[in-house]
C-alpha positions as CSV (number, residue, x, y, z in Angstrom):
1,X,257.0,56.1,26.0
2,X,257.5,53.0,23.8
3,X,255.3,54.4,20.9
4,X,257.7,57.4,20.6
5,X,260.8,55.2,20.8
6,X,262.8,55.8,17.6
7,X,266.0,55.2,16.0
8,X,268.7,57.8,14.9
9,X,267.1,60.6,13.2
10,X,263.7,59.8,14.4
11,X,263.4,56.8,11.9
12,X,261.4,53.6,13.0
13,X,263.5,51.0,15.1
14,X,264.3,48.0,13.3
15,X,263.8,45.1,15.6
16,X,264.7,41.5,14.7
17,X,263.5,38.3,16.7
18,X,265.7,35.3,16.0
19,X,264.4,31.6,16.7
20,X,265.1,28.3,15.3
21,X,261.9,27.6,13.6
22,X,259.1,29.8,12.4
23,X,256.6,27.8,14.7
24,X,258.4,29.6,17.7
25,X,258.0,33.0,16.2
26,X,254.2,32.2,15.8
27,X,253.3,30.3,18.8
28,X,255.7,31.8,21.4
29,X,256.1,35.3,20.3
30,X,253.1,36.4,18.3
31,X,251.9,38.8,20.8
32,X,255.4,40.3,21.3
33,X,255.8,40.8,17.6
34,X,252.3,42.6,17.5
35,X,253.4,44.8,20.4
36,X,256.6,45.8,18.4
37,X,254.4,46.4,15.4
38,X,252.1,48.6,17.4
39,X,255.1,50.6,18.8
40,X,255.8,51.6,15.1
41,X,259.0,49.4,14.8
42,X,260.0,47.6,11.6
43,X,259.7,44.2,12.9
44,X,261.6,41.2,11.6
45,X,261.4,37.5,12.3
46,X,264.4,35.4,11.5
47,X,264.2,31.5,11.5
48,X,264.1,28.4,9.4
49,X,261.1,28.7,6.9
50,X,258.0,26.8,7.4
51,X,254.3,26.8,7.5
52,X,253.8,29.6,9.9
53,X,255.6,32.3,7.8
54,X,252.3,33.0,6.0
55,X,250.7,33.7,9.2
56,X,253.7,36.1,10.4
57,X,253.6,38.2,7.1
58,X,249.9,38.6,7.3
59,X,250.3,40.5,10.6
60,X,253.1,42.7,9.1
61,X,256.2,40.9,10.1
62,X,259.0,40.6,7.6
63,X,260.4,37.3,7.7
64,X,264.0,36.4,6.8
65,X,264.6,32.7,6.1
66,X,267.7,30.8,7.2
67,X,267.6,27.7,5.0
68,X,270.4,25.9,6.7
69,X,269.2,26.3,10.4
70,X,268.1,23.0,12.0
71,X,266.8,22.5,15.6
72,X,269.6,19.9,16.4
73,X,273.2,20.7,16.8
74,X,274.9,19.9,13.6
75,X,278.3,21.5,13.1
76,X,278.3,21.8,9.3
77,X,274.7,23.0,9.0
78,X,275.1,25.3,11.8
79,X,278.2,26.8,10.3
80,X,276.2,27.4,7.1
81,X,273.3,28.9,9.2
82,X,275.8,31.1,10.8
83,X,276.8,32.5,7.5
84,X,273.4,33.1,6.5
85,X,272.6,35.0,9.5
86,X,275.5,37.1,9.4
87,X,274.4,38.1,5.8
88,X,271.1,38.9,7.0
89,X,272.0,41.0,9.8
90,X,274.5,43.1,7.6
91,X,271.7,43.5,4.9
92,X,268.8,44.5,7.4
93,X,270.9,46.2,9.9
94,X,268.6,45.8,12.9
95,X,268.8,48.4,15.7
96,X,267.9,45.4,18.2
97,X,268.6,41.8,17.8
98,X,266.4,39.6,20.3
99,X,267.3,36.1,20.5
100,X,265.3,33.2,21.7
101,X,265.7,29.4,21.8
102,X,268.8,27.5,22.9
103,X,270.9,27.2,19.6
104,X,269.9,30.5,18.1
105,X,270.4,32.2,21.4
106,X,273.9,31.1,21.3
107,X,274.6,31.8,17.7
108,X,272.6,35.0,17.7
109,X,274.3,36.7,20.5
110,X,277.9,36.0,19.0
111,X,277.1,36.9,15.4
112,X,274.8,39.8,16.4
113,X,277.7,41.5,18.1
114,X,280.0,40.5,15.3
115,X,277.7,42.2,12.9
116,X,277.7,45.3,15.0
117,X,274.0,45.3,16.0
118,X,273.6,48.1,18.5
119,X,271.5,46.3,21.1
120,X,271.7,42.5,21.6
121,X,269.1,41.0,24.0
122,X,268.4,37.2,24.7
123,X,265.5,35.6,26.4
124,X,266.1,32.4,28.1
125,X,262.9,30.3,27.7
126,X,264.3,27.7,29.8
127,X,267.8,26.0,30.1
128,X,268.1,22.8,28.1
129,X,269.7,21.0,31.0
130,X,268.8,20.1,34.3
131,X,270.2,18.7,37.4
132,X,269.2,15.1,36.6
133,X,271.0,15.3,33.3
134,X,274.5,13.8,32.6
135,X,277.3,16.0,33.7
136,X,278.7,16.3,30.2
137,X,275.5,17.8,29.0
138,X,275.1,20.2,31.8
139,X,278.7,21.3,31.4
140,X,278.2,21.8,27.7
141,X,274.8,23.8,28.2
142,X,275.8,26.0,30.9
143,X,279.3,26.7,29.5
144,X,277.7,27.5,26.0
145,X,275.2,29.9,27.8
146,X,277.8,31.5,30.0
147,X,280.0,32.1,26.9
148,X,277.2,33.5,24.7
149,X,275.8,35.8,27.5
150,X,279.3,37.6,27.4
151,X,278.0,39.1,23.9
152,X,274.8,40.3,24.8
153,X,273.8,43.7,26.5
154,X,270.9,42.3,28.5
155,X,269.8,38.8,29.5
156,X,266.0,38.2,30.3
157,X,265.0,34.8,32.1
158,X,261.5,33.3,32.1
159,X,262.1,32.0,35.5
160,X,264.3,33.0,38.4
161,X,265.8,29.3,38.8
162,X,267.6,29.7,35.6
163,X,268.8,33.3,36.5
164,X,270.3,31.9,39.6
165,X,272.0,29.1,37.9
166,X,273.9,31.5,35.7
167,X,274.3,34.2,38.2
168,X,278.1,33.7,38.3
169,X,278.4,34.2,34.6
170,X,275.7,37.0,34.1
171,X,275.9,40.1,36.4
172,X,272.6,40.9,38.0
173,X,272.9,44.4,36.8
174,X,272.1,43.2,33.2
175,X,269.6,40.3,33.8
176,X,266.1,40.3,34.8
177,X,263.3,37.9,35.5
178,X,260.4,38.6,33.1
179,X,258.2,35.7,33.6
180,X,256.1,34.7,30.7
181,X,252.5,35.1,29.4
182,X,249.9,34.4,26.9
183,X,247.3,36.4,25.0
184,X,244.7,36.2,27.8
185,X,241.8,37.5,25.5
186,X,241.9,34.3,23.4
187,X,240.8,32.1,26.1
188,X,237.5,33.8,27.1
189,X,235.0,31.5,25.2
190,X,231.3,31.0,25.4
191,X,229.6,27.9,26.7
192,X,228.6,26.9,23.1
193,X,232.4,26.7,22.0
194,X,232.7,24.0,24.8
195,X,229.6,22.2,23.6
196,X,230.4,22.0,20.0
197,X,233.8,20.7,20.3
198,X,232.8,18.0,22.9
199,X,230.0,17.0,20.4
200,X,232.7,16.8,17.7
201,X,234.7,14.4,19.9
202,X,231.8,12.4,21.0
203,X,232.0,13.6,24.5
204,X,228.9,13.3,26.4
205,X,227.7,15.9,29.0
206,X,228.4,13.7,31.8
207,X,231.7,12.4,30.8
208,X,235.0,13.9,32.1
209,X,237.6,14.8,29.6
210,X,241.2,15.1,30.5
211,X,243.9,16.5,28.1
212,X,247.5,17.3,27.8
213,X,249.0,19.7,25.1
214,X,252.5,19.4,23.9
215,X,255.0,17.9,21.1
216,X,254.7,14.1,21.0
217,X,257.9,13.4,22.8
218,X,258.7,11.4,25.9
219,X,260.0,14.3,27.7
220,X,256.5,15.5,28.1
221,X,255.8,12.6,30.3
222,X,253.3,11.0,27.8
223,X,254.2,7.6,28.7
224,X,253.4,8.2,32.4
225,X,250.2,9.9,31.3
226,X,249.2,6.8,29.3
227,X,249.9,4.7,32.3
228,X,247.6,6.8,34.3
229,X,245.0,6.8,31.7
230,X,245.0,2.9,31.9
231,X,244.9,2.9,35.6
232,X,241.7,5.2,35.6
233,X,239.9,3.8,32.6
234,X,236.3,4.3,32.8
235,X,236.5,7.5,35.0
236,X,237.3,9.8,32.1
237,X,238.6,10.0,28.5
238,X,242.1,11.1,28.0
239,X,243.5,12.9,24.9
240,X,246.7,14.6,23.9
241,X,246.9,17.6,21.6
242,X,250.1,18.4,19.7
243,X,252.3,17.7,16.6
244,X,254.6,14.9,16.2
245,X,258.3,15.9,16.5
246,X,260.2,13.3,14.6
247,X,263.5,15.1,14.6
248,X,263.8,14.4,18.3
249,X,265.6,11.4,19.7
250,X,262.6,10.9,22.3
251,X,259.8,11.1,19.6
252,X,257.0,8.7,20.3
253,X,256.0,7.0,17.1
254,X,253.9,4.1,18.6
255,X,250.5,4.5,19.8
256,X,250.1,4.7,23.8
257,X,247.0,2.7,24.8
258,X,244.6,4.6,26.8
259,X,245.2,8.0,25.3
260,X,243.6,9.4,22.0
261,X,246.0,11.6,20.2
262,X,244.4,14.4,18.5
263,X,247.4,15.8,16.8
264,X,248.0,19.5,16.2
265,X,244.7,21.8,16.3
266,X,244.3,25.6,15.4
267,X,241.3,26.0,17.7
268,X,243.2,25.8,21.1
269,X,240.8,27.9,23.1
270,X,238.0,25.7,22.1
271,X,240.1,22.7,23.1
272,X,240.7,24.1,26.6
273,X,237.2,25.0,26.9
274,X,236.2,21.3,26.2
275,X,238.4,19.9,28.8
276,X,237.6,19.2,32.3
277,X,241.1,18.7,33.7
278,X,244.5,19.6,32.2
279,X,247.6,17.3,32.7
280,X,251.3,18.2,32.0
281,X,253.7,15.6,33.3
282,X,256.7,17.0,31.6
283,X,260.2,16.4,32.6
284,X,261.4,19.9,31.3
285,X,259.8,23.1,30.9
286,X,261.1,26.8,30.6
287,X,258.0,28.2,31.7
288,X,255.0,26.3,30.4
289,X,252.9,28.0,27.9
290,X,250.1,25.3,27.6
291,X,249.8,25.5,31.5
292,X,249.3,29.3,31.4
293,X,246.7,28.9,28.7
294,X,245.0,26.2,30.7
295,X,245.1,28.4,33.7
296,X,243.7,31.3,31.7
297,X,240.9,28.9,30.7
298,X,240.0,28.2,34.3
299,X,241.1,24.6,34.3
300,X,242.1,22.5,37.2
301,X,245.6,21.1,36.5
302,X,248.1,18.4,37.6
303,X,251.5,19.5,36.5
304,X,255.1,18.1,37.2
305,X,257.0,19.5,40.2
306,X,259.7,21.3,38.1
307,X,261.0,24.5,37.2
308,X,258.9,26.0,34.6
309,X,255.6,24.4,36.2
310,X,256.1,25.6,39.7
311,X,255.9,29.1,38.4
312,X,252.3,28.5,37.2
313,X,250.9,28.3,40.7
314,X,251.2,26.8,44.3
315,X,250.4,23.2,45.1
316,X,247.0,22.9,46.5
317,X,246.2,26.5,46.1
318,X,246.1,26.9,42.3
319,X,247.0,23.3,41.0
320,X,248.4,20.0,42.0
321,X,252.3,19.1,41.5
322,X,253.6,15.6,41.2
323,X,257.1,14.3,40.8
324,X,258.1,13.8,37.0
325,X,258.4,10.4,35.9
326,X,256.1,9.2,38.6
327,X,253.0,7.7,37.1
328,X,251.8,6.4,40.5
329,X,251.9,9.8,41.8
330,X,250.1,11.2,38.8
331,X,247.5,8.6,39.0
332,X,246.6,9.4,42.7
333,X,246.6,13.4,42.1
334,X,244.4,13.0,38.9
335,X,242.1,10.7,40.6
336,X,241.6,13.1,43.3
337,X,240.4,15.8,40.7
338,X,238.2,13.2,38.8
339,X,236.4,12.4,42.1
340,X,236.1,15.6,43.8
341,X,234.2,18.1,41.8
342,X,234.4,20.9,44.4
343,X,238.3,20.7,44.2
344,X,238.1,20.9,40.5
345,X,236.2,24.2,40.8
346,X,238.3,25.7,43.5
347,X,241.5,25.1,41.8
348,X,240.2,26.2,38.2
349,X,238.9,29.3,39.6
350,X,242.2,30.0,41.5
351,X,244.3,29.2,38.4
352,X,242.0,31.7,36.4
353,X,242.7,34.5,38.9
354,X,246.2,33.9,39.0
355,X,246.5,33.9,35.1
356,X,244.8,37.4,34.9
357,X,247.1,38.8,37.5
358,X,250.6,37.1,36.3
359,X,250.3,35.8,33.0
360,X,249.6,38.7,30.6
361,X,252.1,38.3,27.6
362,X,251.6,42.1,26.6
363,X,253.2,42.9,30.0
364,X,256.1,40.7,29.2
365,X,256.6,42.3,25.8
366,X,256.5,45.9,27.5
367,X,259.5,44.7,29.5
368,X,261.3,43.9,26.4
369,X,260.9,47.3,25.0
370,X,262.0,48.8,28.4
371,X,265.0,46.7,28.2
372,X,265.9,47.9,24.4
373,X,265.5,51.6,25.6
374,X,267.6,51.0,28.9
375,X,270.6,49.5,26.8
376,X,270.2,52.2,24.4
377,X,270.4,54.9,27.1
378,X,273.2,53.1,28.8
379,X,275.3,52.9,25.6
380,X,274.5,56.5,24.5
381,X,272.9,55.5,21.3
382,X,271.4,58.3,19.4
383,X,267.7,57.1,19.8
384,X,264.6,59.4,20.3
385,X,263.0,58.3,23.5
386,X,260.1,60.9,23.4
């Protein structure tokens, strides 16, 4: 059906995805963008420009830059970015505006409707406030989300907890939990890939390699991870893969003794293949992409017992869960995996099976297409549905 979905007069639909930075378009949405292109849509990515634009245009995505857009809430810059966005929407006249990320989700839903976009859909990739956050922050976040949701035609949630949190503001009839996914084919690697990268890192065959993936910020639990690494020194090598994020207030700029920081890498399937155990002691996740990738790679995992990680699997069945911010519990769980090879094998195999069943990003992308069509039908838009 989706390959025959067309706009008024049978022309290709124009679908625009809005994120804060181009990194999100590439790393979070590349598969969804490819599915849109395969469906014959004119596919746009709207974000602040950056180093990932070239990759997006290489696959056929038309990038529209918002030069004033920043990740932090900055009233003057946000007003300028809003004016830029409104101008872009009026120029490209998309049939669908699909918004992502906290700030662009709020701005995009409101301005999308102001620009007369026929179908406005938002995906909540994880509410940016949790129960332990200060009341003022939670009130601002939930208030902004509830207000912005009044301007969309459909709300998609990556986890059910967020949908429940906003259930009073968003009628269940126009909301849906879609989960999350990755490109599963990327993580099918040959044994030689593992051997090559371990040799590059100087890891011997009988040495265990533990790794985490994410931005180098405190909310990823890196300090607790480093404390665990020091406690377990000699039992494994501990690495962290991911970019610095200097714009964030909790950016980590100092070295964390016990952990080797490898920076960003473009060969993530090889990185996962080289690891023996994956760790993500994060304080906040919408629906952890790195944990899904680790699961698809068949890795045993220790994750935080939080929304966004619990969706990856069950404790003791697919992975181990520990309380966020608890380095002692993290150390105990990781020590189990390092000293029990049978448990590593059992959990890694179970995680891989669950990934194949639950974390196919193409299935998530198809739900987006189904949502566009459902909204168009409900609104009586003159689309061709095949």
